[in-house]
C-alpha positions in Angstrom: -24.2 -6.2 -98.0 -22.3 -8.8 -95.9 -24.3 -11.9 -94.9 -22.8 -14.1 -92.3 -24.2 -17.7 -92.1 -23.7 -18.6 -88.4 -25.2 -17.9 -85.0 -24.3 -14.4 -83.9 -21.7 -14.1 -81.1 -23.2 -13.2 -77.7 -22.5 -13.6 -74.0 -24.7 -16.7 -73.9 -22.7 -18.7 -76.5 -19.2 -17.2 -75.9 -17.8 -20.5 -74.5 -18.6 -22.4 -77.7 -15.4 -23.0 -79.7 -17.0 -22.3 -83.1 -18.6 -19.1 -81.8 -15.2 -17.8 -80.6 -14.0 -18.0 -84.2 -17.2 -16.3 -85.4 -16.6 -13.5 -82.9 -13.0 -13.1 -84.0 -14.1 -12.7 -87.6 -16.9 -10.4 -86.6 -14.4 -8.0 -85.0 -12.7 -7.6 -88.4 -15.9 -6.0 -89.7 -17.1 -4.3 -86.6 -17.9 -1.0 -88.3 -19.6 -2.6 -91.3 -23.4 -3.2 -91.7 -23.9 -7.0 -91.7 -26.7 -9.5 -91.5 -26.4 -12.8 -89.5 -28.4 -15.7 -90.7 -28.9 -18.3 -87.9 -30.6 -21.1 -89.8 -32.2 -24.2 -88.5 -34.1 -27.2 -89.9 -36.2 -27.6 -86.8 -36.1 -24.4 -84.7 -37.2 -20.8 -85.4 -40.6 -21.7 -87.0 -41.5 -18.2 -85.9 -39.1 -15.7 -87.4 -36.9 -13.9 -84.9 -35.4 -10.5 -85.9 -33.0 -8.5 -83.8 -31.1 -5.3 -84.6 -28.0 -4.5 -82.6 -26.3 -1.4 -83.9 -25.2 -2.1 -87.5 -25.9 -5.8 -87.1 -29.2 -7.4 -88.1 -29.8 -10.9 -86.8 -32.3 -13.3 -88.4 -33.1 -16.6 -86.8 -35.0 -18.5 -89.4 -36.3 -21.9 -90.2 -35.1 -23.3 -93.5 -38.5 -24.5 -94.5 -40.8 -21.9 -93.1 -38.7 -19.0 -94.3 -37.2 -20.3 -97.5 -38.1 -17.3 -99.7 -36.7 -14.8 -97.2 -33.5 -16.7 -96.9 -33.2 -16.9 -100.7 -33.8 -13.1 -101.0 -31.2 -12.2 -98.4 -28.5 -14.4 -100.0 -29.4 -13.0 -103.4 -29.0 -9.4 -102.2 -25.6 -10.1 -100.6 -22.3 -8.8 -102.0 -20.3 -11.2 -99.8 -21.5 -14.4 -98.0 -19.3 -15.6 -95.1 -20.1 -19.2 -94.2 -18.7 -20.6 -91.0 -18.0 -24.4 -91.1 -19.6 -27.2 -93.1 -22.5 -27.3 -90.6 -23.7 -23.9 -92.0 -22.6 -24.7 -95.5 -25.2 -27.5 -95.6 -27.9 -24.9 -95.0 -26.6 -22.1 -97.1 -25.5 -23.9 -100.3 -29.0 -24.9 -101.2 -29.6 -21.3 -102.2 -28.0 -19.6 -105.3 -26.1 -16.4 -104.9 -23.8 -14.3 -107.1 -22.0 -13.0 -104.0 -18.3 -13.5 -103.2 -18.5 -16.6 -101.0 -16.0 -17.0 -98.2 -15.9 -20.5 -96.6 -14.2 -20.6 -93.2 -13.8 -24.3 -92.6 -13.0 -24.4 -88.9 -12.4 -28.1 -89.1 -13.0 -31.3 -91.2 -16.5 -32.0 -90.1 -17.1 -35.2 -92.0 -14.1 -36.8 -90.4 -15.0 -35.5 -87.0 -18.5 -37.0 -87.2 -17.1 -40.3 -88.5 -14.7 -40.5 -85.6 -17.6 -40.1 -83.2 -19.5 -42.9 -85.0 -22.0 -40.7 -86.9 -21.4 -42.3 -90.3 -24.7 -41.2 -91.9 -24.2 -37.5 -90.9 -20.6 -37.7 -92.0 -21.7 -38.6 -95.6 -24.2 -35.7 -95.6 -21.6 -33.2 -94.5 -19.1 -34.6 -96.9 -21.5 -33.6 -99.7 -21.9 -30.1 -98.2 -18.1 -29.7 -97.8 -17.5 -30.8 -101.4 -20.1 -28.4 -102.7 -19.0 -25.3 -100.8 -15.3 -26.0 -101.7 -16.2 -26.0 -105.4 -18.3 -22.8 -105.0 -16.3 -20.6 -102.6 -14.1 -17.7 -103.9 -12.1 -17.5 -100.7 -11.2 -20.5 -98.5 -10.1 -19.9 -94.9 -8.3 -22.8 -93.1 -6.9 -23.0 -89.6 -3.7 -24.8 -90.6 -1.6 -25.4 -93.7 -2.2 -29.1 -93.2 -6.0 -28.5 -93.4 -5.6 -26.7 -96.7 -3.4 -29.6 -98.0 -6.1 -32.1 -96.9 -8.9 -30.3 -98.8 -6.8 -30.1 -101.9 -5.9 -33.8 -101.7 -9.6 -34.8 -101.0 -11.4 -32.4 -103.4 -8.8 -31.2 -105.8 -7.5 -27.7 -106.4 -9.6 -24.8 -107.6 -7.7 -22.3 -109.8 -8.4 -18.7 -108.9 -9.6 -19.4 -105.4 -8.1 -17.2 -102.7 -6.6 -19.3 -99.9 -5.9 -18.0 -96.4 -4.4 -19.8 -93.5 -5.7 -18.2 -90.3 -5.5 -20.2 -87.1 -8.2 -20.0 -84.5 -6.1 -18.1 -82.1 -7.4 -17.0 -78.7 -7.0 -13.4 -77.6 -3.4 -13.3 -76.4 -1.9 -10.8 -74.0 0.5 -7.9 -74.5 4.3 -8.0 -74.2 4.2 -7.7 -70.5 1.7 -10.5 -70.2 4.1 -12.8 -72.1 6.9 -11.9 -69.8 4.6 -12.5 -66.8 3.7 -15.9 -68.1 7.3 -16.9 -68.2 8.0 -15.5 -64.7 4.9 -16.8 -63.0 5.3 -18.8 -59.8 3.7 -22.2 -60.6 2.9 -25.2 -58.5 5.1 -27.9 -60.0 2.5 -30.5 -59.0 -0.4 -28.8 -60.6 -2.0 -30.1 -63.8 -4.8 -28.5 -65.8 -7.2 -29.4 -68.5 -9.4 -26.9 -70.4 -11.9 -28.4 -72.9 -14.9 -30.6 -73.5 -15.6 -34.3 -73.6 -15.5 -34.9 -77.4 -14.1 -38.3 -78.5 -10.9 -36.7 -79.8 -10.1 -35.2 -76.4 -9.3 -38.7 -75.0 -10.9 -38.0 -71.6 -10.6 -41.7 -70.6 -6.9 -41.7 -71.2 -6.6 -38.4 -69.3 -8.4 -39.7 -66.3 -6.4 -42.9 -66.4 -3.2 -40.8 -66.3 -4.6 -38.8 -63.4 -5.3 -42.0 -61.5 -1.8 -43.2 -62.2 -0.4 -39.9 -60.8 -3.0 -39.3 -58.0 -0.2 -37.5 -56.0 -0.7 -34.5 -58.2 -3.2 -31.7 -58.1 -5.8 -31.4 -60.9 -8.0 -28.7 -62.3 -10.5 -29.4 -65.0 -12.2 -26.4 -66.7 -15.1 -27.5 -68.9 -18.4 -26.3 -70.2 -19.7 -29.8 -69.8 -19.6 -29.6 -66.0 -22.2 -32.2 -64.9 -20.8 -35.0 -67.1 -17.3 -34.2 -66.1 -18.1 -34.2 -62.4 -19.9 -37.5 -62.8 -16.8 -39.1 -64.4 -14.5 -37.6 -61.7 -16.7 -39.0 -58.9 -16.0 -42.5 -60.1 -12.2 -42.3 -59.9 -11.7 -40.7 -56.5 -8.9 -38.2 -57.0 -7.7 -36.7 -53.8 -7.0 -33.1 -54.9 -9.2 -32.1 -57.8 -11.2 -29.0 -58.9 -13.8 -29.0 -61.7 -15.3 -25.7 -62.8 -16.9 -23.8 -65.6 -15.4 -20.3 -66.0 -15.7 -17.4 -68.3 -13.0 -17.4 -71.1 -11.3 -14.3 -69.8 -10.7 -16.0 -66.5 -9.0 -19.1 -67.8 -5.5 -17.5 -68.1 -5.6 -16.9 -64.3 -5.7 -20.7 -63.9 -3.0 -21.3 -66.5 -0.5 -19.1 -64.6 -0.7 -21.3 -61.6 -0.3 -24.7 -63.3 2.8 -26.4 -64.6 1.3 -29.0 -67.0 -1.8 -29.3 -69.2 -3.4 -32.2 -70.9 -3.8 -32.1 -74.7 -4.2 -35.7 -75.6 -4.8 -35.8 -79.3 -4.2 -39.1 -81.2 -2.1 -39.0 -84.4 -5.2 -39.2 -86.7 -6.4 -36.9 -89.5 -8.8 -34.8 -87.4 -5.9 -33.8 -85.2 -3.2 -33.5 -87.9 -5.2 -30.7 -89.5 -6.4 -29.0 -86.3 -5.2 -25.9 -84.4 -6.6 -26.4 -80.9 -7.2 -23.1 -79.3 -6.4 -24.5 -75.8 -3.0 -25.7 -77.0 -2.2 -22.2 -78.2 -3.3 -20.8 -74.9 -1.2 -23.4 -73.0 1.9 -22.4 -74.9 1.4 -18.7 -74.6 0.6 -18.7 -70.9 3.5 -21.1 -70.0 1.6 -24.4 -69.4 3.7 -27.4 -70.6 1.6 -29.7 -72.7 1.2 -33.4 -71.9 0.7 -35.1 -75.3 0.3 -38.4 -77.0 2.1 -36.9 -80.0 3.5 -33.5 -80.7 2.2 -33.7 -84.2 -1.0 -31.6 -83.8 -1.9 -29.4 -86.8 1.2 -27.6 -88.0 3.1 -28.4 -84.8 6.0 -30.9 -84.8 8.5 -32.2 -82.2 10.7 -29.4 -83.3 8.3 -26.6 -82.7 6.4 -28.0 -79.7 8.2 -28.7 -76.4 6.1 -31.2 -74.4 6.2 -34.3 -72.3 4.5 -37.5 -73.5 1.6 -39.2 -71.8 3.8 -42.2 -70.9 6.5 -39.9 -69.4 3.8 -38.3 -67.3 2.4 -41.6 -66.0 6.0 -42.8 -65.1 6.7 -39.5 -63.3 9.5 -38.5 -65.7 9.3 -34.7 -65.3 11.9 -32.2 -66.5 13.8 -30.2 -63.9 13.0 -26.5 -63.3 15.7 -25.1 -65.7 14.5 -27.4 -68.5 10.8 -26.5 -67.9 11.7 -22.8 -68.1 13.5 -23.3 -71.4 10.6 -25.3 -72.8 8.1 -22.5 -71.8 10.2 -19.9 -73.5 10.6 -22.0 -76.7 6.8 -22.7 -76.9 6.0 -19.0 -76.4 8.3 -18.0 -79.2 6.5 -20.6 -81.4 3.1 -19.1 -80.6 4.3 -15.6 -81.1 5.6 -16.5 -84.6 2.3 -18.2 -85.5 0.4 -15.1 -84.3 2.6 -12.8 -86.4 1.9 -14.8 -89.5 -1.8 -14.9 -88.7 -2.0 -11.1 -88.4 -0.7 -10.8 -92.0 -3.3 -13.2 -93.3 -6.0 -11.6 -91.1 -5.2 -8.3 -92.8 -5.8 -9.9 -96.2 -9.1 -11.2 -95.1 -10.1 -7.9 -93.5 -9.4 -6.0 -96.7 -11.8 -8.4 -98.5 -14.5 -7.9 -95.9 -14.2 -4.1 -95.8 -14.2 -3.9 -99.6 -17.4 -5.9 -99.7 -19.1 -3.6 -97.2 
């Protein structure tokens, strides 16, 4: 039996970044019976049980349903834990199952960056414990894997898989269409949230400096974003929340996209989904640094934030060459990811 420790993917939570990864992994075991454990310290005091095809979903409270949780994890042949947030809940229970830990990100450092120092210490403990226990470790970048080894040491015999959180990319004709799309050279897009590492203040300062351009902000945090925009008075701005499958239609109309990640550890190990989407669909990134995850100045063609604010934009021929280069980079990453995905899928199918 496969037990997945995470909220189950649904139409209600599909915009959440973590859930998009959960959904991607779920597709690798779509034909296998599996149990989802959505665990909470506060919610689900009354047990919720749903059955959808071969998927059984339990929404349980860690205190009220401790014995049921323990029994399900004891019966499992494979336990797939998504992120340190769920590791904190799952690792309190013993299991003889093969444990797969899908890190998603470096949660303690993310929390510390947002000022949540006490929570950061708690999740550092959970991270250390799951890394010592897991049989398979899934990281989104090579740099994340190196970070975990430097921080917690190596674990001989552990299977290690680098699998970026890649969005669903198009077919060959979509790739060609992205390079040939007619774009507004004055149009700038941002797709994402308002977390500290997104540098929303710097982005809006840049938009004010270049108020002659057209801006589109796609975000799930619509009310807060609109409130921020109302204070800076951009002349030509659109702010919307759209379904994930509709985002590419916006990308094809825009020349540039903000991805303002500082050169700090959280970003040096990340693989932002939106950056991959930008590159595939032909949006040229506006960056603070091209060193994001496994990207470097050699693999990522971009313009810097300072160039953007000064209006130093490449000409049409250079922009076309940058788009083609970036798309080749993403295609290469996707090919490597498919190989590693096959390795992971074999593990999941064997467990089922």
